[in-house]
N, C-alpha and C positions, 0 to 999 in steps of 0.2 A: 253852583254858579259857574258859567263858562268864562273863558279867558277874555272874550270880547266885552262881556258885561262887566267883569272885574276892572278892565281897563277904563271903560266909560265911567264907572263909579269913582275910580281913582281920580280921573280928570275933573269930575263934578266936585269931588271933595276938596280939590285945590282952589275952587272958586271962592270968592267972598261969600259970607253967610247970606246976604240978601239975594245974590244970584243963585245960590243953592236952593233957597226957599222958592224962588220963582220957577226954577227948573223942576223941583219936586212937585209943586202945584200943577204945573203943566202936565207932567208925566201922569200924575194921579187922575187928572181930568181926562187925558187920552185913554187910559186904561178903563175908566168908568164908562166913557163913551163907547169903546169897543164892546164892553160887556152889555150895554144897552142894545147895540145893534145885533149882537149875537142872540140875545134873548128875544128880541122883537121878530127876527126873521128865521129862527131855528125851526119853527113850526111850518114854514112855507117850503122847506127843502123837498119833502115828499110830493107836494103838489107840483112844484116846478119840474121835478124829475118825471112825474107822470105826464105832464104836458109835453116835455121833450120826447118821451117815448112815443106818445100819440102822434106827434109831428113826424118823427122818423118812420113810423109805421105807415102813415098816410103817404109819405114820399115813396116808400118801397112799393106801395100799391099803385103808384102813378097818379095819385089824386092831388098833386101839387103843381104849381106853375112857377117858373123862374120869376124872381122879382125884377131882375135886370136883364136886358138883352146883352148877349155877348157877341163879340166880333170874331166868330170862328167859322 
């Protein structure tokens, strides 16, 4: 455990029990939510990477147009 996390846990431990419980429930919910997002979108990374590669290749071939006009 790193020193920042140790300091945070020390501060949380100093809170009243009901606040510790509320904080712990919030933290667990946040971690669970992050895990759900990671599992939901992990399969899309290769697809998004391929789309980005395709777009860059099209631009290199001169097959794209600017989205906005520039004042140059």
